[in-house]
C-alpha positions as CSV (number, residue, x, y, z in Angstrom):
1,M,177.2,188.0,145.6
2,I,177.9,184.9,146.8
3,D,174.8,182.6,147.0
4,T,174.2,180.6,150.1
5,P,173.2,177.3,149.8
6,Q,169.5,176.9,151.2
7,S,168.4,174.1,153.5
8,P,166.2,171.6,151.7
9,T,162.6,171.5,152.2
10,R,161.4,168.9,154.7
11,H,157.5,167.9,154.3
12,P,155.8,166.5,157.0
13,R,155.9,162.8,157.8
14,R,152.0,162.7,158.0
15,S,152.1,163.9,154.6
16,L,154.0,160.5,153.7
17,A,151.6,158.6,155.7
18,A,148.2,159.7,154.6
19,P,147.6,158.0,151.4
20,F,148.4,154.3,153.7
21,I,145.8,155.9,156.4
22,V,143.0,156.2,153.7
23,V,143.9,153.2,151.8
24,G,143.6,151.2,155.6
25,L,140.5,152.9,156.3
26,L,138.8,151.7,153.1
27,L,140.3,148.5,153.4
28,A,138.7,148.5,157.3
29,G,135.8,150.1,156.4
30,W,135.1,146.8,153.2
31,T,136.2,143.7,155.4
32,G,133.3,145.3,157.5
33,W,131.1,145.0,154.9
34,W,132.2,141.7,153.8
35,F,131.5,140.2,157.4
36,Y,127.8,141.8,157.5
37,L,127.2,140.3,154.0
38,T,128.7,136.7,154.6
39,N,127.0,137.3,158.3
40,Q,123.8,137.8,156.3
41,I,124.0,135.5,153.6
42,E,124.7,132.2,156.9
43,T,121.7,133.7,158.2
44,R,118.9,134.5,155.5
45,L,120.2,130.6,154.1
46,E,119.0,129.4,157.7
47,A,115.9,130.9,157.9
48,R,115.3,129.5,154.4
49,V,116.2,125.9,155.4
50,E,113.9,126.5,158.1
51,A,110.8,127.7,155.8
52,F,111.5,124.9,153.8
53,R,111.2,122.2,156.7
54,Q,108.0,123.7,158.0
55,D,106.8,123.2,154.5
56,G,107.5,119.6,155.0
57,W,110.7,119.8,153.2
58,T,113.7,117.3,154.7
59,V,117.0,119.5,154.5
60,T,120.2,118.2,156.1
61,H,123.8,119.2,155.3
62,A,127.1,119.5,157.6
63,A,128.5,123.2,159.3
64,V,129.0,125.7,156.6
65,T,131.3,128.0,156.3
66,T,131.8,131.3,154.6
67,T,135.2,132.1,152.5
68,G,136.5,134.4,149.4
69,W,137.3,137.8,151.0
70,P,138.0,140.2,149.9
71,F,136.1,140.1,146.4
72,R,133.8,137.5,146.8
73,A,131.7,135.2,149.2
74,R,131.8,131.5,148.6
75,V,129.5,129.4,150.9
76,S,130.4,125.7,151.5
77,I,127.5,123.6,152.1
78,P,129.1,120.1,152.7
79,H,127.0,116.7,152.6
80,A,123.9,118.5,151.1
81,E,120.9,116.9,150.9
82,I,117.0,118.0,149.6
83,L,114.2,115.6,149.4
84,A,110.9,117.7,148.8
85,P,107.9,116.6,149.8
86,S,106.7,115.0,146.1
87,G,110.0,112.7,147.3
88,H,112.2,114.4,144.5
89,G,115.4,115.2,145.5
90,V,119.4,116.2,145.1
91,A,122.2,115.1,147.6
92,A,125.9,116.1,146.9
93,P,128.8,116.1,148.8
94,E,129.4,119.2,149.0
95,L,127.4,122.7,147.1
96,V,129.6,125.5,146.4
97,A,128.0,128.9,146.2
98,E,129.7,131.8,144.7
99,A,128.6,135.6,144.4
100,N,130.4,139.1,144.0
101,A,131.0,140.5,147.4
102,Y,130.4,143.6,145.9
103,K,127.5,143.5,144.3
104,P,125.5,139.8,144.9
105,D,122.4,140.0,143.3
106,R,123.8,136.7,140.8
107,W,124.8,133.5,142.4
108,V,126.4,130.7,141.0
109,V,125.9,126.9,142.6
110,I,128.2,124.1,141.8
111,A,128.4,120.5,142.6
112,P,132.3,119.3,142.5
113,D,132.2,116.2,143.3
114,G,129.2,115.2,141.8
115,L,125.6,115.1,143.1
116,T,122.8,111.8,143.3
117,L,119.4,112.7,142.2
118,T,116.3,111.5,143.8
119,R,113.0,110.5,141.6
120,A,110.3,109.9,144.2
121,D,108.9,106.1,143.2
122,K,111.9,105.5,140.1
123,G,115.0,105.7,142.9
124,K,118.2,107.4,143.0
125,V,120.9,108.1,139.7
126,G,124.1,109.4,140.0
127,V,125.2,112.0,138.3
128,G,128.9,113.1,137.5
129,G,130.6,115.0,134.8
130,D,133.0,117.9,133.9
131,G,131.2,120.5,135.0
132,L,127.8,120.3,137.0
133,R,126.1,124.2,137.5
134,L,123.5,126.1,138.4
135,S,123.5,130.1,137.9
136,I,120.6,132.6,139.4
137,S,120.1,136.2,138.8
138,R,118.0,139.5,138.7
139,L,116.7,138.0,141.9
140,D,114.1,140.9,142.9
141,D,112.1,139.9,139.5
142,R,109.2,138.4,139.5
143,F,111.1,135.2,137.3
144,P,114.9,135.1,138.1
145,D,116.8,134.5,135.1
146,L,117.7,130.7,135.6
147,R,120.4,128.5,134.0
148,I,121.3,125.2,134.7
149,Q,124.3,123.5,132.8
150,L,125.9,120.0,132.7
151,I,129.0,119.5,131.0
152,R,129.5,116.2,129.5
153,P,127.5,114.4,132.3
154,T,127.2,110.9,133.1
155,F,124.1,109.3,134.7
156,T,124.2,106.0,136.7
157,A,121.3,104.4,138.1
158,H,121.2,102.9,141.4
159,P,120.9,99.3,141.8
160,D,117.1,99.1,143.3
161,A,116.7,102.2,140.7
162,E,114.3,101.9,137.6
163,P,117.0,102.6,134.5
164,F,117.4,106.3,133.3
165,P,116.8,106.4,129.6
166,V,120.4,108.6,129.5
167,A,123.9,107.3,129.9
168,S,126.0,110.3,129.3
169,A,125.2,113.7,127.1
170,E,127.9,116.3,125.6
171,R,125.9,118.9,127.5
172,I,122.6,119.3,128.9
173,E,121.4,122.7,129.3
174,L,118.0,124.5,130.9
175,Y,117.3,128.4,131.0
176,T,114.4,130.1,132.3
177,R,113.5,134.1,131.8
178,P,110.7,136.4,132.2
179,H,108.7,136.6,129.0
180,Q,110.0,138.9,126.3
181,A,107.1,140.4,124.2
182,D,106.9,143.4,122.0
183,G,106.1,145.5,125.1
184,P,106.9,145.1,128.9
185,S,107.7,141.5,130.3
186,S,104.6,139.4,131.1
187,S,103.9,139.2,134.7
188,D,102.8,135.5,134.6
189,R,104.8,134.1,131.6
190,M,108.2,132.6,131.5
191,D,110.4,131.5,128.3
192,V,112.2,128.0,128.4
193,L,115.0,127.0,126.4
194,F,116.4,123.2,126.6
195,R,118.6,121.5,124.8
196,L,120.0,118.3,125.1
197,I,123.4,117.6,123.0
198,D,125.4,114.1,121.4
199,A,123.0,112.0,124.3
200,R,123.8,108.7,124.0
201,G,121.0,105.6,125.5
202,R,121.8,103.6,127.9
203,S,121.9,99.7,126.6
204,G,118.9,98.1,125.5
205,G,116.9,101.3,126.2
206,P,115.0,103.4,124.0
207,V,117.1,106.4,123.2
208,E,119.8,103.8,122.2
209,G,117.3,102.3,119.7
210,A,115.6,105.4,118.2
211,T,119.3,106.8,117.7
212,R,120.7,103.1,116.1
213,Q,123.4,103.8,118.8
214,G,124.1,107.0,117.4
215,R,123.5,110.2,119.3
216,L,120.4,112.0,120.3
217,T,120.0,115.8,120.0
218,V,117.2,117.8,120.9
219,E,116.8,121.3,121.3
220,L,113.2,122.9,122.5
221,E,111.9,126.4,123.1
222,G,108.3,127.5,124.5
223,T,106.7,129.7,127.1
224,I,105.1,128.5,130.2
225,E,101.6,130.1,130.8
226,Q,100.3,130.8,134.7
227,A,104.2,130.3,136.0
228,D,103.5,132.6,138.7
229,R,102.1,129.0,140.0
230,L,104.8,127.2,139.4
231,N,105.2,127.3,143.4
232,G,103.9,125.5,146.7
233,I,105.7,122.0,145.6
234,D,103.9,119.7,147.7
235,S,103.7,116.0,147.4
236,A,102.2,115.8,144.1
237,G,105.2,117.9,142.8
238,V,105.7,121.2,141.1
239,F,103.4,120.7,138.3
240,A,100.1,119.9,140.0
241,R,99.1,122.8,141.1
242,W,100.1,125.0,138.0
243,T,98.2,122.3,136.1
244,A,95.5,122.8,138.3
245,A,95.6,126.2,137.6
246,G,95.2,126.1,134.1
247,G,98.9,126.0,133.3
248,R,99.9,125.2,129.9
249,F,103.4,125.4,127.8
250,T,102.8,127.3,124.7
251,A,104.8,128.2,121.1
252,I,106.7,125.0,121.4
253,R,109.4,125.0,118.5
254,G,112.5,123.1,118.4
255,E,115.0,120.5,116.6
256,L,115.3,116.8,116.9
257,A,118.2,114.7,115.9
258,A,117.8,111.3,116.9
259,G,121.0,108.8,114.5
260,E,119.9,109.8,111.2
261,S,116.9,110.5,111.9
262,T,115.8,114.8,112.3
263,A,112.9,116.3,112.6
264,R,111.6,120.0,113.1
265,I,109.0,120.5,115.6
266,R,106.1,122.5,116.4
267,S,103.1,122.4,118.7
268,D,100.9,125.5,119.9
269,T,100.0,124.2,123.3
270,L,100.6,121.1,125.4
271,S,99.3,120.6,128.7
272,A,98.7,117.9,131.3
273,G,95.7,115.8,132.3
274,P,94.6,115.1,135.9
275,D,97.0,112.3,135.5
276,G,100.3,114.2,135.6
277,R,100.6,113.0,131.8
278,L,101.1,115.3,129.0
279,Q,98.4,115.9,126.2
280,G,98.4,117.5,123.2
281,E,99.5,117.4,119.5
282,V,103.1,118.0,118.7
283,A,103.7,118.5,114.1
284,L,107.2,116.8,113.1
285,R,108.6,117.8,109.4
286,A,111.2,114.4,109.7
287,E,113.8,113.7,107.5
288,Q,114.7,109.8,107.3
289,P,112.0,108.9,110.3
290,M,111.7,105.2,109.8
291,A,114.8,104.5,111.1
292,A,114.5,106.0,114.5
293,I,110.8,104.5,114.9
294,A,112.4,100.7,113.6
295,G,115.0,101.6,115.9
296,L,112.3,101.8,118.8
297,A,110.3,99.0,118.1
298,G,113.4,96.9,118.3
299,S,114.3,98.3,122.0
300,Q,114.2,96.3,124.8
301,S,112.5,98.9,127.0
302,G,109.6,97.4,128.9
303,A,108.0,101.0,128.1
304,V,107.7,100.6,124.9
305,N,105.0,99.6,122.9
306,R,107.6,97.1,120.3
307,V,104.0,96.0,118.8
308,G,103.0,99.6,118.0
309,A,106.1,101.0,116.9
310,A,106.9,98.3,114.4
311,G,102.7,98.7,113.0
312,A,103.9,102.6,112.6
313,A,107.4,101.9,111.1
314,A,105.9,99.5,108.7
315,G,102.6,102.5,108.1
316,A,106.2,104.9,107.0
317,G,106.3,102.5,104.3
318,S,108.7,103.7,101.4
319,D,107.8,107.1,102.6
320,G,110.1,106.3,105.8
321,D,113.3,107.6,104.0
322,R,112.2,111.3,102.8
323,E,111.1,114.1,104.1
324,V,107.6,113.8,105.3
325,D,104.9,115.4,107.9
326,L,104.0,113.4,110.9
327,V,101.8,114.2,114.4
328,V,102.4,112.4,117.6
329,Q,99.4,113.0,119.8
330,F,99.4,113.1,123.6
331,R,96.3,111.1,124.5
332,D,94.7,108.7,127.3
333,G,98.1,108.5,129.3
334,R,99.8,107.7,125.9
335,T,101.8,108.8,123.0
336,W,100.4,108.1,119.3
337,L,102.0,107.9,116.3
338,G,99.0,107.7,114.1
339,P,96.6,104.9,115.2
340,F,99.5,103.5,116.7
341,A,100.5,103.8,120.5
342,L,104.2,103.9,121.2
343,A,104.9,104.4,124.6
344,P,103.2,106.3,127.9
345,A,103.4,109.9,127.4
346,P,105.9,111.8,129.4
347,K,104.9,112.5,133.0
348,L,104.8,115.9,134.3
349,F,103.8,115.3,138.1
């Protein structure tokens, strides 16, 4: 028997088109979501700007544009200027914020062309560098995770401004998060980590003097109590209401290296007085502290009490080149080492 050839089976054309139709529908749905998301972002941004303005802030910017389709939301804000009622602010030729379109719970903000910091009565300082970045995540938490990173930053005070203590650094970092305890995170405590890596002081300034024209590295961590009061920035600044509510820094630990001098830092409690100046005690386990103190005495900065620094250096005597225990006090608006006033205490507001 001879088999007769059979015609090849023909698949319907619609079976070939089905995957493309599914992909097209998914793409159309995702595109609709992306446009909805970016519209919500721009709407909420404008609402937040308006709320700041009603609270006394000055906020200006050019037209906002949103790009990044399909997987990112990238918001460009040209000619941005933000000035708080306290007189502190920031301005940048452009701020760019990015997040994943599929999970916009972590935002990264960069200043690709640098920025200008306004320091209330102290004037403005230009900030450049290889990278100026802020990231914020866990937005639904009481205190979101915040990270500020400045990679090889440079600082240039404007001609009419007070000098800035640091001219450049290899890296500056600030991290905050809800307090991590043995049990659940506390609702009113925030952990903070600060790093200043290989900083160089400005010419004739206290940092250059203390490091003997070397480099300064500071690493500090601690906990902010009453962190839920760090809000409502007014003319007194962000720390004023927090201080009035009993806010303080606790469990402060860290390390410091200023030129050849090094120290381990410890303080149980630091707070601010009514004048905004820091108050409390810091214990130092220092190695070769005399070099830093003597260098501070030779500083040309008007903020440094050169007589007091020279007295502190002389008081260290022959022990100045060995590991010694020192206590730095912040009181009466001044920074004291023993009986010697070195400089004004750091000012929070």
